[in-house]
Every structure is written in structure tokens, then in C-alpha cells.
Phi, psi and omega in degrees: 000353180286240179112175181276148180285145178291133182284149175286168182300316182293322178293322179295320179295320179297314182292324177294319178296321179294320179294318180294320180291328177291328179277351179099359178284162180279127177281150178297134183280144176281149177296142182291138179280343180300320183295320178293321179294319178294323179295318178295321179297317179296322179293320178295322177298318180296321178295316180295322180295326180289342181267001181259134179297146182294143180266058180237151175273178185301318182295319180293320178297316180295326179295324179283321186275334186297327178289346182293139180295314177226122179275107179239169181300308185284331174294320178295317180299318181291317182295316183272352180070042184243168170289151182297324180295320179289322178296321178297316179297319179297316179295321178295321178296317178295324179291322179295329179273006181060033176270329176227164177217156178284132178240354180180186179097177182200159172051045177088350179255072186269157175245132183246158174226149179286133178280128179293136179297132181289128178277144179287138181296134182283150179287128177291137180275135179292137182257000000 
């Protein structure tokens, strides 16, 4: 009444692969681990890239940010592909240079607006 125990699916596949290789047939190939390793490497590269401040000058940043309806910390981070901490630092730098200003928000969730470039006062013409 005993008998051999039924093999699990993975054990059955292993024994079938061993039988095929003994007969000279091609065993099913395992997926390459390199691809998974490369995917992790690419993901780590993306994280590191998000931690680097953008290599743009003030004019280029304003050109990217000005079409936004509301310039916010997380909107900036998403638009520039940055970490939120780096985006916050970028916005503070632009605010210090008087390129943008706070127009609303509270408790760290501020809304910024692009400051219009001041036009030089024109010389009055003598009449």
C-alpha cells in the first residue's frame, strides 16, 4: 500500500530535463541572470541621476518651469526628473536669485510664480 510519493512540479521538471540531456536533447534554458542584474543596475543609475542637481542655468530652468500652471515642489521634481530634495533646493536657489517668488501655499507646500523680467525704464523724450 505504500509506493512512491508524487513528485512536485519543479522536481518533475528537473528529472525530465535530466532525462532529455542524457538522451542528447536540449534542456530548457534558464533565464539569464545578467538581465536581472542589468535591470537593477539601470534602476540604481536612475536613482543616482535623480540625486544630482540639474546642469541647467537659470534661463533654461525658467524656460522649463514657466509653462507649468502652478510651480510646486513635486511638480518641479516630476518635470525635471529629480528627487524632491534636489527640486526644493533648485526652487530655493531660483527664489534667492529673484527669478521666482512664492505666491501661496503653507507648511513647505508652496506655490511659486515666475517673476516677470523688469523692463528698463525708457528715457523720456523731450517735448
